[in-house]
C-alpha positions as CSV (number, residue, x, y, z in Angstrom):
1,M,99.6,181.3,147.4
2,P,97.3,179.3,149.7
3,R,98.7,178.1,152.9
4,P,99.1,174.3,153.3
5,K,96.3,172.6,155.3
6,K,97.3,172.1,158.9
7,L,97.1,168.5,160.0
8,H,95.9,168.1,163.5
9,N,96.6,164.4,164.3
10,E,98.6,161.4,163.3
11,R,95.7,159.8,161.4
12,Q,95.4,162.8,159.1
13,R,99.1,162.9,158.6
14,R,99.2,159.2,157.5
15,Q,96.2,159.7,155.2
16,A,97.9,162.8,153.6
17,A,101.1,160.8,153.2
18,R,99.2,158.0,151.4
19,I,97.5,160.5,149.1
20,N,100.8,162.1,148.3
21,S,102.4,158.7,147.6
22,A,99.5,157.7,145.3
23,K,99.9,161.0,143.4
24,Y,103.6,160.5,143.1
25,Y,103.2,156.9,141.8
26,A,100.5,158.0,139.3
27,R,102.9,160.7,137.9
28,N,105.9,158.4,137.8
29,R,104.3,154.9,137.3
30,E,106.4,153.9,134.2
31,R,109.6,155.2,135.6
32,I,109.1,153.3,138.9
33,K,108.2,150.1,137.0
34,Q,111.2,150.4,134.8
35,H,113.4,150.9,137.9
36,K,112.0,147.8,139.4
37,R,112.6,145.8,136.2
38,D,116.2,147.1,136.1
39,V,116.8,146.1,139.7
40,R,115.4,142.6,139.1
41,A,117.5,142.2,136.0
42,H,120.6,143.4,137.8
43,L,120.0,141.0,140.7
44,K,119.4,138.2,138.3
45,E,122.6,139.0,136.4
46,A,124.6,139.3,139.7
47,E,123.3,135.9,140.9
48,A,124.2,134.3,137.5
49,Q,127.7,135.8,137.7
50,S,128.0,134.6,141.3
51,R,127.1,131.1,140.3
52,K,129.5,131.2,137.4
53,E,132.3,132.4,139.7
54,R,131.6,129.7,142.3
55,H,131.6,127.0,139.5
56,E,134.9,128.4,138.1
57,R,136.4,128.5,141.6
58,R,135.5,124.9,142.2
59,L,137.1,123.9,138.9
60,R,140.2,125.8,139.8
61,E,140.4,124.1,143.2
62,K,140.0,120.7,141.5
63,E,142.7,121.5,138.9
64,E,145.0,122.7,141.7
65,Q,144.5,119.5,143.6
66,H,145.0,117.6,140.4
67,R,148.3,119.4,139.8
68,R,149.4,118.8,143.4
69,N,148.7,115.1,143.0
70,L,150.6,114.9,139.8
71,K,153.5,116.9,141.2
72,Q,153.6,114.4,144.1
73,A,153.7,111.6,141.5
74,H,156.4,113.2,139.3
75,L,158.6,113.9,142.4
76,I,159.1,110.2,142.7
77,G,162.1,110.1,140.4
78,D,165.0,107.8,139.7
79,T,166.7,108.6,143.0
80,E,163.8,107.6,145.2
81,R,163.0,104.6,142.9
82,K,166.6,103.3,143.5
83,K,166.3,103.9,147.3
84,S,162.9,102.3,147.9
85,P,160.7,101.4,144.9
86,I,158.0,99.9,147.2
87,W,157.8,103.2,149.0
88,S,157.4,104.9,145.6
89,I,154.6,102.5,144.7
90,R,152.7,103.2,147.9
91,C,153.1,107.0,147.3
92,L,151.6,106.5,143.8
93,A,148.8,104.3,145.2
94,N,148.0,107.3,147.4
95,V,147.9,109.6,144.4
96,V,145.6,107.2,142.6
97,H,143.3,107.0,145.6
98,K,143.1,110.9,145.7
99,E,142.5,111.2,142.0
100,T,139.6,108.6,142.1
101,N,138.2,109.5,145.6
102,G,138.5,105.8,146.3
103,N,136.2,104.7,143.6
104,A,137.6,104.6,140.0
105,A,134.4,103.3,138.6
106,H,132.3,106.2,139.8
107,L,135.0,108.6,138.5
108,L,134.7,107.2,135.0
109,D,130.9,107.3,135.3
110,R,131.1,111.0,135.8
111,Y,133.7,111.8,133.1
112,V,132.1,109.6,130.5
113,E,128.7,111.2,131.0
114,R,130.4,114.6,130.5
115,F,132.1,113.2,127.4
116,L,128.7,111.9,126.0
117,R,127.2,115.4,126.4
118,W,130.3,117.0,124.9
119,S,130.2,114.5,121.9
120,E,126.6,115.5,121.1
121,L,127.4,119.2,120.8
122,D,128.3,120.8,117.5
123,A,132.1,120.6,116.8
124,F,132.3,124.4,116.2
125,T,130.6,125.4,119.5
126,R,131.9,123.0,122.0
127,Q,135.2,123.2,124.0
128,P,138.0,121.9,121.8
129,V,139.5,119.7,124.5
130,S,137.8,116.4,125.3
131,P,136.5,116.0,128.9
132,L,138.6,112.8,129.0
133,A,141.9,114.7,128.5
134,P,142.5,115.3,132.2
135,L,142.1,111.6,133.0
136,F,144.5,110.6,130.2
137,G,146.9,113.2,131.5
138,T,146.8,111.7,134.9
139,F,146.7,108.0,134.4
140,R,149.0,107.4,131.5
141,P,152.0,108.9,133.2
142,L,151.2,107.1,136.4
143,L,150.9,103.8,134.4
144,E,154.3,104.3,132.9
145,T,155.9,105.1,136.3
146,V,154.3,102.1,138.0
147,E,155.4,99.8,135.2
148,Q,159.0,100.8,135.7
149,L,158.7,100.5,139.5
150,S,157.2,97.1,139.2
151,E,160.2,95.9,137.1
152,D,162.6,97.4,139.6
153,I,160.9,95.5,142.5
154,L,160.8,92.2,140.5
155,Q,164.5,92.5,139.7
156,A,165.4,93.3,143.3
157,Q,163.0,91.0,145.2
158,G,161.5,88.6,142.8
159,C,157.8,87.6,143.1
160,S,157.4,89.0,146.6
161,N,154.5,90.6,148.4
162,E,155.8,94.0,147.4
163,Y,155.8,92.9,143.8
164,S,152.2,91.7,144.2
165,E,151.3,95.1,145.6
166,A,153.0,96.9,142.6
167,S,151.3,94.5,140.1
168,S,147.9,95.2,141.6
169,L,148.3,98.9,141.2
170,Y,149.6,98.4,137.7
171,S,146.6,96.3,136.8
172,T,144.2,98.9,138.2
173,L,145.8,101.7,136.1
174,M,145.9,99.5,133.0
175,R,142.2,98.8,133.3
176,I,141.4,102.5,133.7
177,V,143.5,103.5,130.7
178,D,142.0,100.6,128.6
179,A,138.5,101.8,129.4
180,L,139.3,105.4,128.5
181,E,141.0,104.3,125.2
182,Q,137.9,102.2,124.3
183,V,135.6,105.2,124.8
184,E,137.8,107.4,122.5
185,L,138.2,104.7,119.9
186,L,134.4,104.1,119.7
187,Y,133.8,107.8,119.4
188,S,136.4,108.3,116.7
189,N,134.7,105.5,114.7
190,G,131.7,107.7,114.4
191,T,128.2,106.6,113.2
192,G,126.9,106.7,116.8
193,T,128.9,103.7,117.9
194,F,129.9,105.2,121.2
195,G,126.4,106.4,122.2
196,Q,124.8,103.1,121.3
197,K,127.3,101.1,123.3
198,Y,127.0,103.4,126.2
199,S,123.1,103.2,126.2
200,E,123.4,99.4,126.0
201,G,125.8,99.3,129.0
202,A,128.3,97.4,126.8
203,L,131.4,99.6,127.5
204,L,134.3,98.1,129.4
205,F,133.9,100.4,132.4
206,Q,130.2,99.5,132.7
207,Q,131.0,95.8,133.2
208,Q,130.5,94.4,136.7
209,L,133.8,92.6,136.9
210,W,135.8,95.6,135.7
211,R,134.2,97.9,138.3
212,A,134.9,95.3,141.0
213,A,138.5,94.9,139.9
214,V,139.4,98.7,139.8
215,N,137.8,99.1,143.2
216,G,139.8,96.3,144.8
217,V,137.0,93.7,145.1
218,K,138.2,90.2,144.4
219,G,137.1,86.6,144.4
220,L,133.5,85.6,144.6
221,A,132.5,89.0,145.9
222,A,133.3,90.5,142.5
223,W,130.4,88.6,140.9
224,S,127.8,90.3,143.2
225,Y,129.5,93.7,143.3
226,T,127.2,96.6,142.5
227,G,129.4,99.7,143.1
C-alpha cells in the first residue's frame, strides 16, 4: 500500500483539503443537497409553528383579559348596587373602556372586517362561531346591568348628574349593541345585503354621528368628527 504524500507546508495542506472536500462533495452531492433541503424545510416549518404559537398566545392573552374584564363586571352584584349604584356604573364604564381600548368605533371596524372575511368563506370550512360572538357576549350583559343600575339611580336620586352619567354609558352600550345586531340581521337576510351595505359605508357603525357618539364626542364637534 503506497504511503500518503507528505505535505511540507500550510499551502499544500489547504490545497489537499480542498481537493478532498471536492471529491467528497462529488461522491455525496445528492445526499448533501437533500440534507440542505430537509434543513430548510425543517426551519420553515419551525418558523411557521412559532408564528402560530405566538398568534395563539396573543389570542389567549386577549381572551384572558376579556374574562377578567367580564368577571369585574359580574362581580358588581346586587349588594354593591344597593350600596352605591354610581360606584358600580363607574366600574362598568372602566370595563367598557378596557374592552374598547377607548375607541368603540375602531373596535367595531376591526371585528366587522373579520366578520366580512368570515362571511365570505364556505360554511363547511370556516369556524362555526361568528367573530362577532365575543362582542355580543361582552356588551349585551353589560347593557342589561347598566340599565338596572340607571333605574336604581333614578329612583334614588332623580335626574341628577349621576343619572346623566349612567344614561350616557347606557346610550353608548345601546348604540354598540344596535350596530352589532344590524350587521347580523343584514347578513342573515342573505343575497349580499351585508357586503353591499358595508362597501357603500351605509352601516350604522360607519356613520359619522354614531362614531362620534360612542367615543364621547358631542355637540358641533360631532359633525366634524373623523375618528
